[in-house]
C-alpha positions as CSV (number, residue, x, y, z in Angstrom):
1,X,0.0,-0.1,-0.2
2,X,1.2,3.7,-0.4
3,X,2.4,5.3,2.5
4,X,0.7,8.2,3.7
5,X,3.6,10.6,4.0
6,X,4.3,10.0,0.1
7,X,0.9,11.6,-0.9
8,X,0.6,15.1,-2.9
9,X,-2.8,16.1,-2.9
10,X,-3.0,18.7,-6.1
11,X,-6.1,21.0,-6.9
12,X,-6.0,23.2,-9.9
13,X,-8.0,25.1,-12.4
14,X,-6.1,25.2,-15.3
15,X,-4.4,22.8,-17.5
16,X,-1.2,24.5,-17.2
17,X,-1.2,24.4,-13.8
18,X,-2.1,20.8,-13.6
19,X,0.7,20.1,-15.9
20,X,3.2,22.3,-13.6
21,X,1.8,20.7,-10.5
22,X,1.9,16.9,-11.7
23,X,5.7,17.7,-13.1
24,X,6.7,18.7,-9.4
25,X,4.9,15.8,-7.6
26,X,6.6,13.1,-9.8
27,X,9.9,14.8,-9.8
28,X,9.6,15.1,-6.0
29,X,8.4,11.3,-5.9
30,X,10.8,9.8,-7.9
31,X,13.3,11.3,-5.2
32,X,11.5,9.3,-2.5
33,X,11.5,6.3,-4.8
34,X,14.8,5.9,-5.6
35,X,15.9,6.3,-2.1
36,X,13.9,2.9,-1.5
37,X,13.7,1.7,-4.7
38,X,10.8,-0.6,-4.4
39,X,7.7,1.7,-5.3
40,X,6.5,3.4,-8.5
41,X,4.1,6.6,-8.9
42,X,0.5,6.0,-9.0
43,X,-1.4,9.4,-10.2
44,X,-5.0,9.4,-9.9
45,X,-7.8,11.8,-11.0
46,X,-10.3,12.0,-7.8
47,X,-12.6,13.9,-10.2
48,X,-11.9,17.3,-12.8
49,X,-9.1,19.3,-11.0
50,X,-8.3,17.3,-8.2
51,X,-5.4,14.8,-8.3
52,X,-3.4,12.8,-5.7
53,X,0.4,11.7,-6.8
54,X,1.5,8.8,-4.4
55,X,4.1,5.9,-4.4
56,X,2.6,2.6,-4.7
57,X,3.7,-0.5,-4.3
58,X,1.1,-1.9,-6.8
59,X,3.0,0.3,-9.7
60,X,7.0,-1.3,-10.7
61,X,9.6,0.6,-9.1
62,X,11.0,3.1,-12.2
63,X,6.8,3.4,-13.5
64,X,4.1,6.1,-13.3
65,X,0.5,4.6,-13.7
66,X,-2.6,6.9,-14.4
67,X,-6.2,6.4,-12.4
68,X,-8.9,8.1,-13.2
69,X,-12.0,7.5,-10.9
């Protein structure tokens, strides 16, 4: 399961901000993932404009996957 301390919530109102914030979240999580070497990154679209980026043991190390709810 994902660790709550490795969760980034993102709320945006424009596509430009979304791209910036998702890229920043992935960069931040990549640093943590590299140290452990066991989790990938899961980006979840919870609803329009609301996203969550987490480390996940359900995603292979070195991979980023997207999930839309």
